[in-house]
C-alpha positions in Angstrom: 82.4 118.0 89.5 84.1 119.8 92.3 85.5 123.2 91.6 89.1 122.1 92.5 88.9 119.2 90.0 87.6 121.5 87.3 90.3 124.0 88.0 93.1 121.4 87.7 91.6 120.0 84.5 91.5 123.6 83.0 95.0 124.3 84.2 96.4 121.3 82.4 94.5 122.1 79.2 95.7 125.7 79.5 99.3 124.5 79.7 98.9 122.5 76.5 97.2 125.5 74.7 100.0 127.7 75.9 102.5 125.5 74.0 100.4 125.6 70.8 98.8 129.0 70.7 100.7 132.3 70.7 99.7 134.8 73.5 100.1 138.5 73.6 102.9 140.1 75.7 100.6 141.4 78.4 99.2 137.9 79.1 102.7 136.4 78.8 104.0 138.8 81.5 101.1 137.7 83.7 102.0 134.0 83.2 105.7 134.7 84.0 104.8 136.5 87.2 102.4 133.7 88.1 105.2 131.2 87.6 107.4 133.1 90.0 104.6 133.4 92.6 103.7 129.7 92.2 107.3 128.7 92.8 107.6 130.9 95.8 104.3 129.4 97.2 105.8 125.9 96.9 109.0 126.9 98.6 107.3 128.5 101.6 104.9 125.6 101.9 107.9 123.2 102.0 109.5 125.3 104.7 106.5 125.3 107.0 105.3 121.7 106.8 105.9 119.7 109.9 106.3 116.3 108.1 106.6 115.1 104.5 103.1 113.6 104.4 101.6 117.1 105.1 102.8 117.9 101.5 102.1 114.5 99.9 100.9 116.1 96.7 104.3 117.6 96.1 105.5 115.1 93.4 102.4 115.9 91.3 102.9 119.6 91.8 106.5 119.2 90.6 105.1 117.8 87.3 102.6 120.6 86.9 105.2 123.3 87.7 107.7 121.8 85.3 105.1 121.6 82.5 104.0 125.2 83.1 107.6 126.4 83.1 108.5 124.6 79.8 105.3 125.9 78.2 106.4 129.4 79.1 109.9 128.7 77.7 108.2 127.8 74.4 106.0 130.9 74.3 108.9 133.2 75.2 111.1 131.6 72.6 108.4 132.2 70.0 108.4 135.8 70.9 112.1 136.3 71.1 112.7 134.7 67.7 109.8 136.6 66.1 110.0 139.8 64.1 112.2 142.4 65.7 110.6 145.8 66.2 113.5 147.7 67.8 112.4 147.7 71.5 113.1 144.9 74.0 109.8 145.1 75.7 108.0 144.8 72.3 110.1 141.7 71.6 109.5 139.7 74.9 107.6 141.8 77.4 108.3 143.8 80.6 109.3 140.8 82.8 112.0 139.5 80.5 113.2 143.1 79.8 113.4 143.8 83.5 115.5 140.7 84.1 117.7 141.5 81.1 118.3 145.1 82.1 117.9 145.3 85.9 119.2 141.9 87.1 122.2 141.7 84.8 122.7 145.4 84.1 122.1 145.2 80.4 125.4 143.4 79.9 124.9 140.0 78.0 128.3 138.7 79.1 127.7 139.3 82.8 124.2 138.0 82.4 125.4 134.8 80.7 127.9 134.2 83.5 125.2 134.7 86.2 122.9 132.4 84.2 125.6 129.7 84.0 126.3 130.0 87.8 122.6 129.7 88.7 122.3 126.6 86.4 125.3 125.0 87.9 124.1 125.6 91.5 120.6 124.3 90.6 121.7 121.3 88.5 124.9 120.1 90.2 124.3 121.1 93.8 120.6 121.3 94.8 118.9 119.1 92.1 121.6 116.4 92.2 121.6 116.2 96.0 117.8 116.2 96.2 117.7 113.4 93.6 120.2 111.3 95.5 118.3 111.8 98.8 115.1 110.8 97.1 116.6 107.6 95.8 118.0 106.7 99.2 114.9 107.6 101.1 112.7 105.6 98.7 114.9 102.5 99.0 115.2 102.7 102.8 111.5 103.4 103.2 110.5 100.4 101.1 113.1 98.2 102.9 111.8 99.3 106.3 108.1 98.6 105.5 108.1 94.9 106.7 109.7 95.9 110.0 107.3 98.7 110.5 104.3 96.5 109.7 105.6 93.9 112.2 106.0 96.5 114.8 102.4 97.6 114.3 101.2 94.0 114.6 103.3 93.6 117.7 101.8 96.7 119.3 98.3 95.5 118.3 98.9 92.1 119.8 100.3 93.5 123.0 97.3 95.8 123.4 99.2 99.0 123.1 97.0 100.2 120.2 93.6 99.3 118.9 92.5 98.1 115.4 91.7 101.6 114.3 95.0 103.0 115.3 96.8 100.1 113.7 94.9 100.7 110.5 95.9 104.4 110.5 99.5 103.6 111.1 99.6 101.0 108.3 98.0 103.6 106.0 100.6 106.1 106.9 103.4 103.7 106.2 101.9 102.9 102.8 101.6 106.7 102.1 105.2 107.3 103.1 106.4 104.5 100.7 104.2 105.9 97.9 105.4 109.4 98.6 109.2 108.6 98.5 108.7 106.4 95.5 107.0 109.2 93.7 109.6 111.7 94.8 112.3 109.4 93.4 110.7 109.8 90.0 109.6 113.4 90.4 113.1 114.5 91.1 113.9 113.6 87.5 111.5 116.4 86.4 113.6 119.0 88.2 116.8 117.5 86.7 115.3 117.4 83.2 114.0 121.0 83.6 117.5 122.2 84.4 119.0 120.5 81.4 116.2 121.8 79.2 116.9 125.4 80.4 120.5 125.1 79.3 119.6 123.7 75.9 116.8 126.3 75.3 119.2 129.1 76.2 121.9 127.9 73.8 119.3 127.3 71.0 117.8 130.8 71.5 121.2 132.6 71.4 122.4 130.7 68.3 119.0 130.9 66.5 118.5 134.6 67.4 122.0 135.4 66.2 121.4 133.7 62.8 117.8 135.1 62.4 118.9 138.7 63.4 121.7 138.7 60.8 120.1 136.8 57.9 116.4 137.8 58.2 116.2 141.1 60.0 119.5 142.5 58.4 121.0 143.5 61.7 124.7 143.9 62.3 126.6 141.1 64.0 127.3 143.1 67.1 123.7 144.3 67.4 122.2 140.8 66.9 124.5 139.3 69.4 123.8 142.1 71.9 120.0 142.1 71.5 119.2 138.3 71.2 121.7 137.2 73.8 120.4 139.8 76.3 116.8 138.7 75.7 117.7 135.0 75.9 119.6 135.5 79.1 116.7 137.5 80.6 114.3 134.7 79.6 116.6 132.1 81.0 116.8 133.9 84.3 113.1 134.3 84.5 112.8 130.5 84.2 115.8 129.5 86.3 115.0 131.6 89.4 111.6 129.8 89.8 113.4 126.5 89.0 115.9 127.2 91.7 113.1 127.8 94.2 111.4 124.5 93.2 114.7 122.6 93.5 115.3 124.1 97.0 111.7 123.1 98.0 112.4 119.6 96.7 115.6 119.4 98.8 113.8 120.7 101.9 110.9 118.2 101.5 113.0 115.1 101.0 115.4 116.0 103.8 112.7 117.0 106.3 112.0 114.7 109.3 108.8 114.5 111.2 108.5 117.2 113.8 106.0 118.9 116.0 107.5 122.3 115.0 108.1 124.0 111.6 111.5 124.1 110.0 112.5 127.5 111.4 111.7 126.6 114.9 113.6 123.3 114.6 116.7 125.1 113.3 116.6 127.7 116.0 116.0 125.1 118.7 118.8 122.7 117.5 121.3 125.2 116.3 121.1 128.2 118.7 120.2 126.6 122.0 123.6 125.3 123.1 125.1 127.8 125.5 128.6 126.3 125.4 128.7 126.3 121.6 127.6 129.9 121.3 130.1 131.0 124.0 133.0 129.3 122.3 132.0 130.7 118.9 131.7 134.2 120.3 135.1 134.0 121.9 136.8 132.7 118.8 135.3 135.4 116.6 136.3 138.1 119.0 139.9 136.9 119.2 140.1 136.7 115.4 139.1 140.3 115.1 141.4 141.4 117.9 144.6 139.4 117.2 144.7 138.8 113.5 144.9 141.1 110.4 141.3 140.1 109.5 138.7 143.0 109.6 138.1 143.7 113.3 134.7 145.4 113.2 132.5 142.6 111.7 134.3 139.8 113.6 134.3 141.5 117.0 130.6 142.6 116.4 129.6 139.0 115.7 131.6 137.7 118.6 129.8 140.1 121.0 126.5 139.1 119.5 127.0 135.4 120.0 128.4 136.0 123.5 125.2 137.9 124.3 123.1 135.1 123.0 125.1 132.6 125.2 124.6 134.8 128.2 120.8 134.9 127.6 120.7 131.0 127.7 122.7 130.7 130.9 119.7 129.6 133.1 117.3 128.1 130.6 118.5 124.5 130.6 118.1 124.3 134.4 114.7 125.9 134.3 113.6 123.6 131.6 114.8 120.6 133.5 113.2 121.7 136.6 109.9 122.3 134.9 110.2 118.9 133.2 110.7 117.2 136.5 107.9 119.0 138.4 105.3 119.3 135.7 104.7 115.7 134.8 105.0 114.7 138.4 102.2 117.1 139.4 100.1 116.0 136.5 100.5 112.4 137.4 99.5 113.1 141.0 96.4 115.0 139.8 95.5 112.0 137.6 95.9 109.6 140.5 93.7 111.7 142.7 90.8 111.6 140.1 88.2 108.9 140.9 88.0 108.0 137.2 91.6 106.7 137.3 90.5 103.6 139.2 88.1 102.4 136.5 90.8 101.1 134.1 92.0 98.8 137.0 88.7 97.0 136.9 89.3 95.8 133.3 90.5 92.2 132.8 92.4 91.2 129.7 90.8 88.3 127.9 94.2 86.6 127.2 97.5 87.3 128.9 100.9 85.7 128.4 103.1 86.5 131.4 106.7 85.5 131.5 109.9 85.9 133.5 112.8 88.2 132.5 114.7 85.4 130.8 112.0 85.1 128.1 112.0 88.9 127.3 114.5 88.4 124.4 112.0 86.2 122.7 109.4 88.9 122.8 111.7 91.8 121.9 112.0 92.4 118.1 115.1 94.5 118.7 116.9 91.4 120.2 115.8 89.2 117.3 112.7 87.8 119.1 109.8 86.6 116.9 107.1 85.9 119.5 105.0 88.9 118.4 104.9 87.6 114.9 103.9 84.1 116.1 101.0 85.6 118.0 99.7 87.2 114.8 99.9 83.8 113.1 98.1 82.1 116.1 95.1 84.4 115.8 95.0 83.8 112.1 95.3 80.0 112.6 92.4 79.9 115.1 90.3 82.1 112.8 90.8 79.7 109.9 90.4 76.5 112.0 87.6 77.4 114.4 86.0 80.5 112.8 86.6 82.7 115.8 88.5 85.9 116.0 90.1 85.8 119.4 90.9 89.0 121.3 94.4 90.5 121.3 97.0 88.6 123.3 98.6 90.8 125.9 102.3 90.1 126.7 103.6 91.1 130.1 106.9 90.4 131.9 106.2 89.4 135.5 109.1 89.7 137.9 107.6 87.2 140.4 107.9 84.4 137.9 111.1 82.4 137.5 113.4 83.7 134.8 112.4 81.0 132.2 108.8 80.5 133.3 105.6 81.6 131.5 101.9 81.3 132.3 98.8 81.8 130.3 95.7 83.5 131.7 92.2 83.5 130.4 90.1 86.4 131.8 92.6 86.9 134.7 92.8 83.2 135.7 95.7 80.9 135.1 94.9 78.1 132.7 98.3 76.8 131.8 102.0 77.5 131.8 105.5 76.0 131.6 109.1 76.7 131.5 111.9 76.8 128.8 115.6 76.8 128.7 116.8 79.8 126.9 119.5 79.2 124.1 118.4 75.5 124.2 116.2 73.4 121.9 113.6 70.8 122.7 114.2 67.4 121.1 111.3 65.0 121.0 111.4 61.3 120.0 108.7 60.6 117.3 109.3 56.9 117.9 111.8 56.1 115.1 115.1 57.7 116.1 118.3 56.1 115.2 120.6 57.1 118.0 120.9 58.7 121.5 121.7 62.3 122.2 122.7 64.0 125.4 120.2 66.4 127.1 118.2 67.3 130.1 115.0 65.2 130.4 111.8 67.2 130.5 108.2 67.1 129.3 106.9 69.0 126.3 104.3 71.4 127.8 101.6 71.4 125.0 101.0 67.6 124.7 102.9 66.2 127.7 105.3 64.2 125.6 108.8 63.2 127.0 111.6 65.3 125.5 115.1 66.5 126.0 116.6 70.0 126.3 119.7 70.1 124.1 122.1 72.9 123.3 123.0 74.3 119.9 125.9 71.9 119.1 123.6 68.9 119.6 120.9 70.2 117.3 122.3 69.0 114.0 123.0 65.5 115.4 119.5 65.2 116.8 117.9 66.1 113.5 120.1 63.5 111.7 119.0 60.9 114.2 115.4 61.7 113.5 114.4 63.8 116.6 111.9 66.6 116.2 113.7 69.7 117.3 111.9 73.0 118.1 113.1 76.3 119.4 111.8 78.0 122.6 109.5 80.4 120.7 107.9 77.5 118.9 107.3 75.7 122.2 105.6 78.7 123.8 103.5 79.5 120.7 102.4 75.9 120.2 101.5 75.5 123.9 99.5 78.8 123.7 97.7 77.7 120.6 96.6 74.5 122.2 95.4 76.3 125.3 93.4 78.8 123.3 91.8 76.1 121.3 90.8 74.3 124.5 89.3 77.5 126.0 88.1 79.3 122.9 84.5 78.8 124.0 85.2 81.0 127.1 86.4 83.9 124.8 83.3 83.9 122.7 81.0 86.5 124.3 77.8 88.1 123.1 79.6 91.0 121.5 81.9 88.7 119.5 78.8 86.7 118.4 77.1 89.9 117.3 80.2 90.8 115.2 80.1 87.4 113.5 76.4 87.7 112.8 76.8 91.3 111.5 79.5 90.1 109.2 77.3 87.3 107.9 74.3 89.7 107.5 76.2 91.5 104.7 76.1 88.3 102.5 73.1 86.4 103.8 70.7 88.9 105.4 67.6 86.6 105.0 68.6 83.9 107.4 69.8 86.4 110.0 66.6 88.4 109.9 64.5 85.2 110.1 66.3 83.9 113.1 67.0 87.1 115.1 65.3 88.3 117.2 62.0 86.4 116.5 63.2 82.9 117.1 66.5 83.2 119.1 68.4 85.9 121.0 72.1 86.6 120.6 72.6 84.9 124.0 70.9 81.7 122.9 73.0 81.6 119.7 76.1 82.2 121.8 75.3 79.2 123.9 75.0 77.0 120.9 78.2 78.2 119.3 80.1 77.8 122.7 78.8 74.2 122.9 80.2 73.5 119.5 83.6 75.2 120.2 83.8 73.4 123.6 84.2 70.1 121.7 86.4 71.5 119.0 83.8 72.0 116.3 84.5 74.9 114.0 81.8 77.5 113.6 83.4 79.0 110.5 80.5 77.7 108.5 78.2 80.0 110.4 75.6 80.2 107.6 74.8 76.5 107.8 74.6 76.6 111.6 72.2 79.5 111.6 70.1 78.0 108.9 69.8 74.8 111.0 68.8 76.8 114.0 66.2 78.7 112.0 64.7 75.3 110.9 64.3 73.9 114.4 64.0 76.9 116.7 60.2 77.0 115.9 59.5 73.8 117.9 62.6 73.5 120.1 64.0 76.0 122.6 66.5 73.8 124.4 69.9 75.1 123.3 71.6 71.7 124.0 69.3 69.9 121.6 69.6 72.7 119.1 73.4 72.2 119.4 72.9 68.5 118.4 70.9 69.6 115.3 73.7 72.0 114.4 76.3 69.2 114.7 74.3 67.0 112.5 74.2 69.7 109.8 78.0 69.7 110.0 78.4 65.9 109.6 80.7 66.2 106.6 83.1 68.4 108.5 82.9 66.2 111.6 83.5 63.0 109.6 86.5 64.4 107.8 87.9 65.8 111.0 87.7 62.8 113.3 87.4 59.8 111.0 89.0 60.8 107.7 88.4 57.4 106.0 85.6 55.0 104.9 86.2 52.7 107.8 86.4 53.3 111.6 86.6 51.2 114.7 84.7 52.7 117.6 83.3 52.0 121.1 79.5 51.9 121.3 77.0 51.8 124.1 74.8 48.8 125.0 71.2 49.4 124.0 70.0 48.9 127.5 72.5 51.5 128.7 71.3 54.0 126.2 67.7 53.4 127.4 68.8 54.1 131.0 70.5 57.3 129.9 67.4 58.5 128.0 65.2 57.9 131.0 67.6 59.8 133.3 67.3 63.0 131.2 65.4 65.6 133.3 63.7 68.6 131.7 63.4 71.8 133.6 62.6 75.5 132.8 66.4 76.2 132.7 67.2 73.4 130.3 67.8 69.7 130.5 70.3 67.6 132.3 71.1 63.9 133.0 70.8 62.5 136.5 72.3 59.0 137.2 72.6 57.2 140.5 76.3 57.3 141.7 76.8 53.5 141.5 75.5 53.4 137.9 77.7 56.4 137.0 80.8 54.7 138.4 80.1 51.4 136.7 79.7 53.2 133.4 83.0 55.1 133.7 84.9 51.9 134.7 83.5 50.0 131.7 84.3 53.0 129.4 87.9 53.1 130.6 88.4 49.4 129.9 87.0 49.7 126.3 89.1 52.8 125.6 92.2 51.0 126.8 91.5 48.1 124.5 91.0 50.4 121.6 94.3 52.2 122.3 96.1 48.9 122.4 94.9 48.3 118.8 96.5 51.6 117.8 93.1 53.3 117.2 91.9 56.7 118.2 89.3 56.4 121.0 85.9 57.4 119.5 82.5 56.6 121.2 79.4 56.5 119.0 76.0 56.9 120.7 72.4 57.6 119.8 71.8 61.3 119.0 69.5 62.0 121.9 72.1 60.9 124.5 75.4 62.1 122.8 75.5 65.5 124.4 74.7 64.2 128.0 77.2 61.3 127.7 79.9 63.8 126.6 79.3 66.0 129.6 79.3 62.9 131.9 82.7 61.7 130.7 84.6 64.9 130.0 85.9 65.3 133.6 87.6 61.9 133.6 88.5 61.9 129.9 88.3 65.5 128.6 89.7 64.7 125.1 87.4 61.8 124.4 85.6 62.1 121.1 81.9 61.3 121.4 79.8 61.3 118.1 76.3 60.4 117.3 75.3 58.1 114.4 73.7 61.1 112.6 77.0 63.0 112.6 78.8 60.3 110.6 78.5 60.3 106.8 76.5 57.3 105.4 79.4 56.0 103.3 81.6 55.4 106.4 81.6 51.8 107.7 81.4 51.7 111.5 82.8 48.7 113.3 82.2 48.3 117.0 85.5 47.4 118.7 83.9 47.3 122.2 80.7 48.1 124.0 80.1 50.0 127.3 77.9 48.0 129.7 76.8 48.4 133.3 
């Protein structure tokens, strides 16, 4: 156990023992002095912290200090109401005697009045205000948490911060919420302590008066004098530290984050305005000179504030001048450094550039939710494809049209479109019941015909059956489709290593078997990119690596290993592209498959298919006819081939029909009935 933990445990046990076990007067004086020192330490710490989280343990300290103070109240009450020996210090010790005689001058009436004033200040002013500030701060902190979290996600998506910084900022927000929530409850300790101090004082006076008269045989006047004086001294000993703790509470809950301590902030913000000090000095000087008020203190203060204003006469200009020259010179030095060119060489993996008219969609302060949608896009792709795509950087680009946007992958444009701000896109799903007015356009993600409509036509369009989407949804949907289409370009070796390291935590055996003995990170990356290129999710990475480990002994061609991996994912492929027990597909003529097999060429760099140009053209023409026939039947175009030629046939056709689904017989579950709706011939 650490010494600090042992000390706290012994401190709590000591407080409990102090309540139960009587202590001698010397030790009690030490504890009372310790209470004053502890309260002063808390007050000074509260003054010099720069932000509230620097004193996050303050709510717990409030509990400890309150328990300690109440335990001392019980011990002093035990001493005060005990047998009277004739001397005040023998009754309650030197500390209480000093407060009873020196602070209040030995007069119980004056002491009682001072005690009541301190209690009123502590309870009604400081404690009540600190409690209210704690409640409001806790409520506003909790209400602001979602917005702060969204702002962090937005900065993370835009590339302003990294994952580690985002994690630290989220932790700080959580700690702030916990702190103010704790302070809301801990302020009740201070309030309860003030109430307990009043009740204990009243009980001690009444009980001491009764005990002094009935048990000790003292006169009424002597009992009232002695016990009231002792009780007031005891109350002041408790209330002065309580007042310091309450003040510290008020300072902590009203403190804002700053680079300076409290004293420096007060001086900088209160005594740095030359005009204010000059006016204040003049007013005070005139009050002392032209009114019956005492002239010496007012005129002295007026001269003092005037002198302070005179001292500040040139500082604002100097500060401004330094502020203008300093950063400018630093920037020039930074530009002159050779290292400043290095960041210019970096290329963002994903960029979304837009014109100034789209800025409101990306600005949370203007109600834009594009940042939040980017977070959901990354999550969606991670769930669907098993890839954590890099952060998407947003950038306004003045050379674009106001409502235009473009998407870049590794610095190259891969897509884009335009929107009409304050309009909605209405698309006809094929069963609308009426016509609406709008501007004809094409939906950018899927190329469907659509209409731009304004706000007043939106409700009518929805009633007629149109699918109506807002501009943010248009951009986010288009961006999602682009990223799915190009996700294989974003999966590099570092990303693959991260996925494998994550899998190693749960399945270390398969990873150690495969890497590095059978395959390198680069070979695994090629297999995963082949899968992603055709929209196959790699989320089930364990199955993929196990399949590669099974076949990498005898096969090094990553294209053929990709086919083995696809076959191990047959259940996923069947449910994704077929989804039923019956499917109508296009097949290849057996002689054509034989020609394709014979045209596969093996080289040291891998395998590829080489067809004569005339054969290639006849094949594509026949494929186009069969696909058109299948579309006329309302079926999704799917081509099924032999496993050995599937990969090469897909590469052959993807330039003309990029979205064509090409499956092998081994990738379809056995319970699915395949019906050939056409056959490709040459």
